[in-house]
Phi, psi and omega in degrees: 000126184297167181293321182292326176291320175299312182297319171301321183290316179296325172297320175299312182299318176297317173304318182293325179290322178289319176302314177300316177296311180295326174291324179292314175297320180296318179293327180288316187264329179230072186291162177287128182288326180241133175236153171300147186300325179289320179293316181295326180297319176300316184279337186264118168273167183300318182292326176292320172305317178298308180300314179300312180296325176299307185281353175288341182264109187298327181291330175291321177295321177296317181293316171308309176301315179299316184292316176300319178297321182293314179299311176302322180302303191281347176262332178266321184304322178299340176286337182250330180259096184280147184248119174259109184290344180265003183290130164187149183208119176303334182276356184244023185285124177054048175283133181285155178299149179135147177254053181248016179295333180239023179279085190294132174301144183299319184297324181292319173299321183290315183274347180105140177273125173265321184198143171225143175222141186252122180263207189293305179229018189213170174223156179227141180217161176230135181265172182296342177268002176094008184274149180250142177227142179233126179226161179103197180274081192268002185269113186264332175220180181294332184243349179255123174236124183291341180280356174276083186286126181302152184292329175290334174290316183294333187273339179271162177263096184280135182245333183221152176220159178215124184258118168269191179294317178219023180211163185225140172247155178214147183232124183268182186287344180267358182097000184276137183257133173240156181216139170208158180132212182282129183243019188294330176250022173070024181285337171262358175273100180303142174300161180299324181293330176276334175281342182250283189297324185286327180287334175273358176061043176282337172215157179262168180247135176267316184215156175226139183232138174226138184235208182267095180083002173213166184220161180218141171226150180243125183272162175302334175267029166066039178241156177247138173239129187234152172196163175139212180282099180287337178287330181276316177232139177285107185261024176294138183228129184286071185297322180298327188267324192256335180311132175089357184233352182277121184244341179207166184207169174207153176233146171246193180296321186235000181211174175223155181237139175242150175246130177266168186291347176264009177082014174268147176260128170232146179274133186272021183230138173269010180276100188294340179284342179290122187299333184289342182294331176284073181285126184290157177306322186290344180251005188279334188219165178055048174263131175270325180202159178227155177209176183215162176240205183287317182220018176232168173224156184224143182233131181265116182270167187296337182275002178096355179276163184230138173236135187236145181208167181117198179277082182272105174256354186234022185077023180293332179274004173271075183293118174294161173291121181274143177285341177201184181296139170288134178247345176206145183218141182222145177249141180256203179289310180227028181209159170238147177230130183240150174252125185262168188294334185276002180088005173277161180230132181229139178237153175207167187115221180280144179232031186299325180243027175063033176277004175255348181283085181296124181293154181296326182293338176287316179299330184268348179265158181270097183276130175249348177205144177235152175223118186230146177186157175051239182245015183246159173222135175237134180229135181248129180268180189289338179278351186086007181278137181262129178249141187228149167199154184128208185284114178274332181149197181230139186296311179248018176083183174241165182262199184283351175247009178081018183267142178298110183297327183287323176296318183287329175298308177297314174298316180293322178296323172302311179297320182290324180287322178299309177303318183288322186286317184289327177294325176291324177300311185295317178296317186291320180298310187295309187296319188284316182299304181293322180292322177298312181293312179301318184283330182279317183275327179062203176060227186296314176307311176296319180293326173294315181296318181294322177291328177289322178296323178293326177290319176300316176300325182284350182274117182285127193288309181305305175303323180295317185287328177297319181293317182293321178290327177291322182290320179295319186049231186261024185281337186248154175285175176291320174302317184289322180292331177295315184293320176302313176303317174302311182299311184300319177301314181292316180297313184274002186250355190284333185308320181294312173293327173301313181297313185299318182292319175307306188296322175294327175297317185297332178272324184289326184289352178265348187293157188295322183297328179290315178294321177299318186297321178296315182297328176283358181080022177287143182298150185296322181298320185293318184294323181294297192278335183262329184253310182281313181300323174301337180276347184247355186292328179302323177291323187291331181306321178300316182294315175301322173299313181295321182295334176294313176298322181291325179294312175313311183295324185292314175302320184284332175300312180293322169296323177300319182275358179091005184246012178257222176296118188287154170296145021267357181294126187278148163221166176292333177292309183279351167290319183285329176299320181292342180264006180280072180208134186296327180294310184300315185297322183281312192263326184241059188302331184292345179284344174243329190294315184292304180299322175297318183292319181290322176296313180294321175297313182303316181287323179293320178296323176292323175293323178292318178307308183297311182302321178293332177289318175299319177288328178292329179276355177281119180302339185272001183288338180293327186279349181272000000 
């Protein structure tokens, strides 16, 4: 063959290959919309017909996509959203959804910060022009909102603020003290001395502090004045010993600590059971400043060292090594933050809400003042810029124990869907095997299997599960209880699928391909499970799909009745159980709305998918 002929032959082969490739791409991306009826019949297999019919229904496609997204969400999100089963905090009860706990008002940043104080789930600040701002979750009851600042406070020039659990104190430039918020325990009812002498400005106020149901002020003449709920915190005060010597103070949940002019630290409570009363020798003298957390107190000594004492349960006493002397220290609920002489900032204690993760821009800035409380940190640099780190809020809010609803929603969904899916697998295995055997062999075998199915069908599932749960009690772990629920759901749910497979087997066993397989000597088991079952699986898919939704609902019903997966392990069912209260339904809608919505949407999508599969399997669907 000449060189030209070879080139011509290679060119023709190359052109054919390119033509085939281009035609394949064209048919893949731009298929013919209309085909000859015979060509279409040759191209369409039964499974292709089912797929075409299913995806031709927009509602079924939407339902399938939504369900896949929900399934991916609940199985992937738990890898990123960790669940702490021991998580609960009385200060984070029923926090509404949103990330606004550290959303500092623009006007406060613009006018310059005079003071900031952090309360339970909110913060209050005063700018250099005397205006007061409240941000975060400031609503403490259905009718009391700390953001409703009284008119006399708005008209005054405020220089200091103090945020308590449910009330706020403010001090103006004339030395007048104001209080507003919840007064159920008289925490906003100022003592007579403040209502008379302070209003006539016979003495000034040096510092103000607000805690949980009680408050403390320190006067210019070095006295302490306390008021609030005396049943909650011992507010006794040694006036004869301390008057004229108190220069600083700090408050914890149930006690207060005072600093005298000679550098001594004394506890302002006579309650010997309060851990803060046991002041260590290292913190008794030569103290420069004091602060407090939830159940501990800290002293900054004149040499720059820090001493922490009290009921340290979150690592508050594990003070890190400082790169230089500490010049300022502030306490949150379970953590402390210190500003060092070299301008750096360090935090220690609990890091549950990232309150110890000091931002990089803070370490690079020259910080001149810090404000710390609860789970939040505010730092002001020399340029007046506000830096924040800590708890911003919760995406879906918290429940009645202060637990993150979002974390429980994704982890509870994983538990609910896992139970539903595995119980359906058990149901499918038992139902297909027994239904296939009964339908193929018939006779005595069919009668025995059907009688067993009738016995199982007659067993009421929920009462049976409740009795079994009561018998097991606390003898099994949460994981074992989950597996038991899966097995029970699967074992008691197979009769319906078994009857469906049996009926299909009666029709399929008379087909020509079965007769041919018998004539060729194919074993009975191979005929049933390799030839007939694949032909009836498309019909079984409908029943399996609907059974998945039913299993999820049944598990949630058991959890709702208190016989499913026990708390604190979350499922969608026991989350709805926790919201089964008229007060929660009316006032804390986020506790039931999100879990109810995602559960309802998942079940609706499953039912729509099952109905669409049933329609797709109907031969008459093409004509509709």
